[in-house]
Backbone bond lengths (Angstrom), bond angles and torsions (degrees), N, CA, C in turn:
res aa  C-N    CA-C-N  psi(-1)  N-CA   C-N-CA  omega(-1)  CA-C   N-CA-C  phi
1 X - - - 1.407 - - 1.596 107.59 -
2 X 1.273 120.01 124.28 1.365 123.33 -176.81 1.636 113.21 -75.62
3 X 1.379 116.25 172.97 1.419 117.48 174.08 1.473 117.35 -65.05
4 X 1.299 116.46 -32.90 1.446 122.38 175.57 1.554 111.65 -68.53
5 X 1.381 115.51 -42.38 1.440 123.09 172.64 1.386 112.70 -52.51
6 X 1.355 116.78 -46.17 1.544 127.18 -175.34 1.632 106.35 -65.75
7 X 1.368 109.86 -45.99 1.433 111.59 -179.34 1.606 112.40 -63.66
8 X 1.293 115.06 -44.03 1.450 118.85 177.96 1.561 111.29 -61.92
9 X 1.371 118.95 -29.94 1.441 119.52 175.77 1.506 109.66 -72.04
10 X 1.263 120.03 -37.70 1.422 127.37 -171.25 1.528 103.36 -69.51
11 X 1.362 116.66 -47.44 1.457 125.20 -177.00 1.653 106.86 -57.25
12 X 1.362 113.11 -41.72 1.480 119.06 -176.96 1.457 108.22 -66.64
13 X 1.361 119.23 -44.20 1.532 124.44 177.70 1.434 107.53 -62.67
14 X 1.289 124.46 -36.13 1.491 123.05 -171.89 1.585 107.57 -88.91
15 X 1.488 115.81 -11.54 1.376 113.16 178.57 1.515 116.33 84.19
16 X 1.393 119.15 19.33 1.372 124.69 -175.31 1.434 111.77 -120.52
17 X 1.330 117.94 158.91 1.542 120.66 176.19 1.540 106.04 -89.22
18 X 1.359 118.14 165.20 1.445 125.27 179.55 1.528 108.77 -63.14
19 X 1.369 113.87 -38.09 1.474 123.55 176.43 1.601 111.41 -57.46
20 X 1.270 113.09 -39.33 1.563 119.54 178.22 1.528 104.68 -63.86
21 X 1.344 113.90 -52.84 1.503 117.23 179.89 1.628 110.61 -51.41
22 X 1.265 114.71 -51.56 1.448 118.56 -177.16 1.519 111.00 -58.69
23 X 1.417 121.91 -37.19 1.389 126.30 -175.49 1.661 104.31 -71.41
24 X 1.364 111.59 -34.08 1.503 116.10 -172.67 1.507 106.43 -69.73
25 X 1.294 116.24 -34.00 1.470 123.84 -177.03 1.534 115.96 -96.77
26 X 1.295 116.41 6.28 1.441 125.86 177.69 1.442 110.30 67.94
27 X 1.208 121.52 40.04 1.503 122.96 -178.09 1.605 112.39 -109.99
28 X 1.265 118.17 154.97 1.417 123.25 -177.48 1.611 109.09 -70.50
29 X 1.298 111.22 163.10 1.456 118.48 179.36 1.426 112.14 -62.64
30 X 1.357 123.65 125.26 1.428 126.03 -179.46 1.412 116.60 88.83
31 X 1.342 116.44 -3.21 1.524 121.31 -175.53 1.520 113.79 -57.23
32 X 1.348 111.62 -40.93 1.453 117.35 179.12 1.514 114.79 -59.68
33 X 1.329 115.14 -32.02 1.496 116.33 -176.18 1.538 113.51 -61.15
34 X 1.336 116.00 -27.70 1.414 119.81 177.19 1.465 116.13 -64.77
35 X 1.329 115.91 -15.99 1.543 120.38 178.49 1.439 114.26 -66.19
36 X 1.285 122.73 -7.07 1.543 128.50 177.82 1.428 105.85 -74.42
37 X 1.375 119.26 -24.48 1.523 118.08 -174.80 1.451 109.53 -116.89
38 X 1.293 118.91 -30.34 1.437 118.60 -175.11 1.532 109.97 -144.61
39 X 1.447 119.74 140.83 1.368 119.10 -168.62 1.639 108.14 -89.05
40 X 1.317 115.11 150.35 1.381 121.90 -179.48 1.534 111.51 -64.75
41 X 1.355 120.39 165.20 1.437 120.12 -179.02 1.470 111.01 -70.02
42 X 1.230 117.37 161.59 1.616 124.02 -172.98 1.494 109.94 -57.32
43 X 1.281 112.42 -37.66 1.579 117.59 -179.21 1.586 108.40 -68.08
44 X 1.273 116.71 -40.88 1.428 118.36 -177.10 1.620 113.24 -78.03
45 X 1.251 107.62 -29.17 1.465 115.69 171.15 1.558 113.65 -63.96
46 X 1.364 111.91 -42.57 1.441 117.61 169.83 1.480 115.56 -59.45
47 X 1.411 116.76 -41.27 1.539 118.19 -179.83 1.484 108.57 -66.41
48 X 1.393 120.11 -40.39 1.468 124.35 178.13 1.499 109.11 -57.03
49 X 1.362 119.00 -45.06 1.560 121.58 -175.42 1.376 106.45 -69.73
50 X 1.331 125.09 -39.64 1.473 125.66 -177.03 1.492 107.68 -70.28
51 X 1.390 121.70 -36.89 1.438 117.11 -179.12 1.529 111.58 -68.98
52 X 1.294 118.92 -36.15 1.521 120.10 174.72 1.484 114.17 -89.34
53 X 1.300 119.55 -1.66 1.507 126.85 179.11 1.578 105.71 58.94
54 X 1.290 121.08 47.20 1.446 122.66 169.82 1.468 106.27 -124.08
55 X 1.364 113.29 -179.85 1.499 117.85 -174.95 1.583 109.25 -92.70
56 X 1.202 124.77 159.20 1.502 127.30 178.13 1.580 103.31 -68.11
57 X 1.330 113.32 -31.46 1.446 110.91 177.12 1.465 120.61 -59.31
58 X 1.351 111.25 -38.17 1.430 120.33 173.58 1.401 114.12 -63.46
59 X 1.343 120.39 -39.69 1.466 120.45 176.94 1.440 117.92 -64.83
60 X 1.338 115.35 -26.86 1.508 117.70 -171.01 1.578 103.74 -109.43
61 X 1.317 118.96 3.25 1.430 120.54 178.95 1.420 125.27 80.09
62 X 1.461 114.21 20.31 1.372 122.75 -176.95 1.464 114.63 -94.26
63 X 1.356 115.03 11.67 1.466 116.66 -179.46 1.431 115.85 -123.94
64 X 1.401 112.88 31.07 1.473 118.99 177.34 1.486 113.86 -81.79
65 X 1.352 118.74 138.83 1.402 123.66 -178.76 1.487 114.23 -121.27
66 X 1.354 112.23 128.28 1.504 113.83 178.86 1.460 121.11 -83.12
67 X 1.269 124.55 161.53 1.425 129.39 163.39 1.526 110.23 61.06
68 X 1.397 111.48 45.48 1.445 115.93 175.49 1.504 110.71 -113.18
69 X 1.251 117.33 2.16 1.590 122.79 -171.79 1.529 109.26 -69.02
70 X 1.309 116.61 -41.33 1.451 121.56 -179.83 1.557 110.21 -58.32
71 X 1.277 119.35 -49.87 1.362 120.24 -172.08 1.568 111.25 -73.39
72 X 1.320 118.95 -31.95 1.378 127.15 179.54 1.509 106.23 -61.63
73 X 1.276 113.97 -47.60 1.476 126.53 -174.55 1.577 110.18 -62.40
74 X 1.395 108.19 -52.78 1.533 115.65 -179.63 1.469 112.91 -64.98
75 X 1.341 118.84 -32.78 1.547 119.60 -175.24 1.497 103.11 -81.30
76 X 1.349 119.60 -28.79 1.476 120.12 -174.87 1.731 103.26 -72.45
77 X 1.268 115.62 -41.21 1.423 114.10 175.43 1.500 117.32 -72.43
78 X 1.281 114.96 -26.47 1.495 122.29 173.28 1.515 113.81 -61.08
79 X 1.384 107.06 -38.76 1.529 114.01 177.08 1.490 108.87 -94.11
80 X 1.163 124.67 21.76 1.497 128.01 174.36 1.470 113.38 50.80
81 X 1.328 114.14 44.56 1.532 117.65 177.90 1.566 106.80 -109.85
82 X 1.335 111.14 139.93 1.464 116.70 175.22 1.632 106.64 -84.04
83 X 1.322 114.66 163.65 1.449 117.42 173.48 1.539 112.39 -48.82
84 X 1.416 111.81 -50.49 1.390 121.05 -177.47 1.538 111.11 -55.54
85 X 1.430 115.44 -42.49 1.455 121.60 -173.34 1.531 106.81 -65.90
86 X 1.268 120.98 -52.21 1.518 124.81 176.87 1.558 111.65 -56.81
87 X 1.248 115.47 -54.69 1.550 119.09 173.10 1.381 119.78 -42.35
88 X 1.401 114.74 -41.65 1.404 119.28 -176.33 1.468 108.39 -76.97
89 X 1.379 118.38 -37.73 1.444 125.56 -178.57 1.604 109.90 -60.98
90 X 1.333 115.75 -33.65 1.470 117.11 178.25 1.534 118.30 -101.49
91 X 1.277 111.36 0.74 1.595 119.63 -176.76 1.399 112.86 57.22
92 X 1.403 115.25 55.85 1.418 117.56 166.74 1.593 106.09 -134.98
93 X 1.316 120.41 168.42 1.372 124.80 -179.31 1.591 109.99 -69.94
94 X 1.388 114.32 152.46 1.415 120.97 174.34 1.623 107.62 -62.35
95 X 1.234 115.78 -37.50 1.546 121.18 -176.15 1.543 106.94 -68.28
96 X 1.371 121.99 -40.01 1.417 118.68 175.63 1.458 112.18 -66.47
97 X 1.339 122.75 -42.52 1.405 124.01 -176.76 1.529 107.91 -64.75
98 X 1.330 119.98 -36.35 1.502 123.72 173.23 1.494 115.01 -57.62
99 X 1.369 111.22 -40.75 1.483 118.14 176.90 1.563 110.03 -67.82
100 X 1.205 121.01 -28.50 1.371 122.82 -177.95 1.597 111.61 -76.56
101 X 1.488 109.48 -41.59 1.399 117.06 177.93 1.507 116.19 -66.82
102 X 1.434 115.09 -27.05 1.369 116.26 179.20 1.519 109.76 -97.31
103 X 1.307 119.22 10.58 1.539 120.74 -179.35 1.475 113.60 57.05
104 X 1.313 112.38 29.15 1.508 115.38 168.57 1.449 116.29 -74.97
105 X 1.426 112.83 -32.07 1.419 118.96 179.15 1.639 102.63 -129.42
106 X 1.360 113.88 138.47 1.434 117.80 177.24 1.611 107.66 -74.07
107 X 1.357 116.21 148.98 1.460 119.33 -169.15 1.549 102.44 -103.02
108 X 1.346 112.99 143.84 1.481 118.16 178.47 1.507 107.07 -83.60
109 X 1.300 120.36 159.25 1.499 128.98 -177.97 1.528 104.62 -65.41
110 X 1.303 118.13 -34.74 1.486 126.81 -176.84 1.527 109.19 -60.38
111 X 1.513 113.83 -51.50 1.282 121.94 -179.62 1.599 114.54 -69.04
112 X 1.381 116.84 -35.96 1.324 123.66 176.48 1.597 110.66 -62.94
113 X 1.275 115.41 -42.50 1.438 122.15 174.80 1.522 112.00 -51.81
114 X 1.350 114.60 -48.71 1.403 118.98 -179.23 1.505 111.38 -61.31
115 X 1.391 116.70 -41.11 1.450 119.14 -179.53 1.463 111.22 -66.98
116 X 1.397 116.91 -34.69 1.387 118.11 -171.96 1.690 106.74 -70.60
117 X 1.378 110.16 -35.04 1.486 118.74 178.16 1.463 107.08 -60.24
118 X 1.386 120.12 -37.72 1.419 127.93 -177.73 1.516 102.57 -67.23
119 X 1.260 122.28 -32.75 1.420 121.48 -171.74 1.529 108.21 -97.43
120 X 1.410 116.74 3.16 1.361 122.43 177.02 1.607 111.07 60.29
121 X 1.308 117.42 44.71 1.401 121.67 177.92 1.563 110.07 -155.86
122 X 1.422 117.92 168.03 1.374 118.83 -176.93 1.450 110.17 -90.70
123 X 1.429 122.04 166.79 1.350 124.09 169.74 1.517 115.33 -52.52
124 X 1.413 114.83 -50.99 1.456 115.75 175.81 1.440 118.81 -61.65
125 X 1.318 114.15 -33.95 1.498 115.34 174.41 1.511 113.19 -64.17
126 X 1.394 115.24 -41.37 1.523 117.69 176.09 1.455 109.60 -62.11
127 X 1.305 119.22 -49.61 1.532 119.85 -179.02 1.483 111.91 -54.76
128 X 1.386 111.81 -44.00 1.597 120.76 -173.11 1.612 107.11 -63.60
129 X 1.385 110.96 -41.44 1.433 117.20 -172.53 1.639 109.65 -64.47
130 X 1.382 113.19 -27.17 1.465 110.71 -177.42 1.491 109.95 -116.15
131 X 1.281 116.98 27.30 1.430 124.04 174.14 1.463 116.11 67.95
132 X 1.348 121.51 34.50 1.494 128.68 173.84 1.388 117.21 -108.12
133 X 1.432 116.29 -1.17 1.557 117.02 -178.79 1.526 104.80 -87.42
134 X 1.205 114.88 124.99 1.526 124.60 -171.78 1.440 117.33 -96.56
135 X 1.378 112.42 17.84 1.509 112.30 -177.43 1.599 106.56 -118.28
136 X 1.271 117.50 149.03 1.451 122.75 167.19 1.526 113.87 -79.18
137 X 1.405 112.04 118.36 1.437 115.88 -177.91 1.463 109.97 -86.49
138 X 1.413 125.89 117.57 1.404 126.28 179.69 1.486 111.34 -44.35
139 X 1.382 116.78 148.63 1.346 119.26 -174.05 1.544 120.23 -65.84
140 X 1.417 110.34 -31.17 1.525 119.36 175.44 1.499 110.83 -67.39
141 X 1.240 128.37 -9.35 1.358 122.39 169.34 1.447 113.60 -92.99
142 X 1.310 123.54 7.61 1.424 131.74 173.24 1.480 115.16 46.18
143 X 1.432 111.94 39.29 1.494 119.35 170.16 1.617 111.31 83.17
144 X 1.343 111.87 1.09 1.565 117.74 -179.92 1.555 106.15 -76.41
145 X 1.294 115.23 99.47 1.513 121.45 178.51 1.467 111.33 -66.30
146 X 1.295 121.41 -29.49 1.518 123.49 -177.98 1.526 107.44 -70.90
147 X 1.322 114.64 -44.05 1.401 121.94 -169.97 1.671 104.71 -66.87
148 X 1.446 115.93 -41.83 1.339 124.36 174.01 1.524 116.76 -57.58
149 X 1.425 113.93 -43.29 1.397 115.95 -177.78 1.544 110.32 -79.66
150 X 1.273 116.62 -25.41 1.566 117.93 167.66 1.377 114.62 -63.81
151 X 1.428 118.43 -41.51 1.434 123.41 176.81 1.468 111.63 -61.46
152 X 1.313 118.78 -46.85 1.539 124.67 -178.98 1.618 108.63 -58.41
153 X 1.356 114.55 -44.50 1.457 123.71 -177.59 1.664 103.80 -61.96
154 X 1.115 115.76 -52.65 1.529 115.91 -176.17 1.519 109.19 -66.03
155 X 1.281 120.80 -42.80 1.476 123.73 174.18 1.440 111.34 -56.77
156 X 1.346 118.89 -45.03 1.497 118.72 -178.33 1.611 112.41 -65.94
157 X 1.439 117.67 -37.51 1.314 126.00 -177.24 1.606 109.43 -65.61
158 X 1.323 109.06 -43.00 1.515 116.54 178.96 1.613 108.66 -64.25
159 X 1.272 113.08 -40.78 1.541 115.64 177.32 1.477 112.21 -59.62
160 X 1.409 116.78 -44.37 1.479 121.55 179.01 1.394 112.56 -58.86
161 X 1.342 115.68 -44.76 1.480 126.08 -174.23 1.583 108.35 -60.92
162 X 1.353 111.45 -44.93 1.529 120.08 -175.07 1.514 108.78 -70.87
163 X 1.389 118.73 -30.79 1.405 124.55 177.33 1.456 118.21 -68.47
164 X 1.416 113.75 -34.73 1.454 119.02 -174.52 1.446 116.63 -112.82
165 X 1.454 115.07 -0.44 1.436 117.83 169.94 1.513 111.74 -83.76
166 X 1.301 110.04 119.16 1.537 116.65 179.36 1.603 113.10 -84.72
167 X 1.324 115.60 122.71 1.449 114.44 -178.50 1.555 108.29 -105.62
168 X 1.434 115.49 115.43 1.417 113.67 -177.76 1.528 113.54 -71.50
169 X 1.233 119.31 122.32 1.590 115.26 -176.47 1.477 111.66 -68.60
170 X 1.366 120.01 -25.42 1.498 113.23 175.84 1.504 113.35 -64.23
171 X 1.346 117.20 -36.21 1.469 123.00 179.66 1.536 116.87 -60.52
172 X 1.403 109.46 -19.50 1.479 117.57 179.58 1.634 109.29 -77.56
173 X 1.270 114.15 -16.31 1.559 117.48 -174.26 1.593 107.56 -72.79
174 X 1.248 120.54 118.42 1.412 121.51 -172.34 1.390 112.62 -72.65
175 X 1.361 123.07 -40.76 1.488 127.69 -177.56 1.499 109.11 -65.76
176 X 1.298 120.99 119.95 1.381 123.83 179.02 1.609 112.75 -57.75
177 X 1.365 112.39 -44.08 1.520 112.83 -175.58 1.531 111.90 -66.96
178 X 1.325 117.43 -45.17 1.430 118.00 177.07 1.532 114.16 -62.49
179 X 1.394 116.09 -26.03 1.522 120.67 171.63 1.376 113.81 -61.02
180 X 1.544 110.34 -47.48 1.377 117.35 -179.67 1.518 119.99 -59.79
181 X 1.480 108.70 -33.44 1.437 118.32 -176.87 1.555 105.43 -71.32
182 X 1.349 114.38 -42.19 1.467 118.82 179.96 1.486 112.40 -62.16
183 X 1.383 120.15 -40.55 1.362 122.73 176.62 1.586 113.03 -63.70
184 X 1.366 113.01 -40.58 1.445 116.11 177.88 1.548 111.51 -63.38
185 X 1.326 117.59 -31.98 1.409 126.05 -179.82 1.526 114.55 -64.62
186 X 1.390 109.79 -31.77 1.471 113.07 175.11 1.559 115.15 -67.03
187 X 1.262 115.67 -16.31 1.540 117.22 179.67 1.431 112.48 -99.94
188 X 1.386 121.63 -1.65 1.435 123.76 -177.07 1.507 114.76 -98.24
189 X 1.240 121.19 157.45 1.397 127.97 -179.75 1.573 109.27 -74.67
190 X 1.328 116.85 163.13 1.456 120.23 177.52 1.637 107.64 -54.52
191 X 1.233 114.06 -47.18 1.628 120.29 -179.04 1.380 106.94 -61.96
192 X 1.308 129.94 -46.29 1.381 129.99 -177.52 1.674 106.19 -66.16
193 X 1.243 125.01 -42.99 1.346 124.15 -175.89 1.581 109.90 -67.06
194 X 1.338 114.44 -38.69 1.455 120.97 179.61 1.629 109.62 -63.48
195 X 1.327 112.99 -41.90 1.457 115.77 177.54 1.521 113.03 -65.46
196 X 1.465 112.35 -36.71 1.446 113.12 -177.82 1.625 110.02 -70.84
197 X 1.282 113.80 -33.94 1.517 119.58 173.14 1.437 112.55 -55.36
198 X 1.372 116.31 -50.01 1.427 122.75 -177.58 1.539 112.58 -63.38
199 X 1.318 111.19 -40.30 1.467 113.52 172.59 1.492 117.12 -64.57
200 X 1.250 116.27 -40.35 1.485 123.46 176.31 1.578 114.28 -64.21
201 X 1.389 111.15 -34.92 1.564 117.38 176.70 1.555 109.26 -66.88
202 X 1.441 116.82 -36.39 1.482 117.95 179.21 1.492 111.33 -67.28
203 X 1.255 115.34 -37.65 1.543 123.26 -175.07 1.573 106.43 -76.32
204 X 1.197 119.28 -45.93 1.483 124.24 -173.89 1.543 112.74 -118.36
205 X 1.237 122.08 57.51 1.456 124.42 -169.89 1.609 106.62 -61.67
206 X 1.343 117.51 -44.06 1.474 119.02 -177.04 1.596 113.61 -59.05
207 X 1.331 116.73 -35.85 1.481 121.57 -178.28 1.356 108.77 -71.51
208 X 1.354 127.52 -39.39 1.396 129.37 -179.43 1.496 107.13 -68.27
209 X 1.361 115.03 -40.68 1.510 117.88 -175.31 1.589 107.10 -59.68
210 X 1.316 115.05 -44.96 1.556 119.68 -177.55 1.496 109.54 -67.21
211 X 1.301 121.57 -36.47 1.432 125.03 179.01 1.517 114.20 -68.48
212 X 1.424 116.97 -27.60 1.392 119.57 179.25 1.584 119.94 -85.58
213 X 1.503 108.32 -3.28 1.476 109.65 176.22 1.338 114.03 -83.22
């Protein structure tokens, strides 16, 4: 399925025309038809993804998952759903669902998420139930794959925040007067700071002797 095919499908699901999409994105009439031959810029691709609340990977076909047909079919039957029932729940044709279940077509993560919502479970929970989850869940999570996935997500977000949060060392100085001196020192030349240090050493020799030990 091409990018344009996916956009057409998303427009159909949202109940809008391609022209309405173009207007929402500030594009000229017929601009989206060019996507059958060339991809939009990365910035525009991100805007399209945000508009439809999907990933850019879905739009360009990089989120396809193989060998999920069996588990989808088994879980559908376990939940006493017919192909027609499930297809209607996720707004795709019964023929498309049949192709996924028989592994004729790889399924996108976007569609798999819709199927899992219809099953009232997450993708990791579905994979875990049918022995396709390839991580060892720590024992203190008692086999709850969703709790483990949420923990990993929170851990990774905390790590990103710590990585990109700049901590100003001067702000960690508790004494307001010393902090003011340090701020002033940032504006001085090397020669001025050297003179200031010499002056301070003459005024407070004992403090500098302790600091040098």
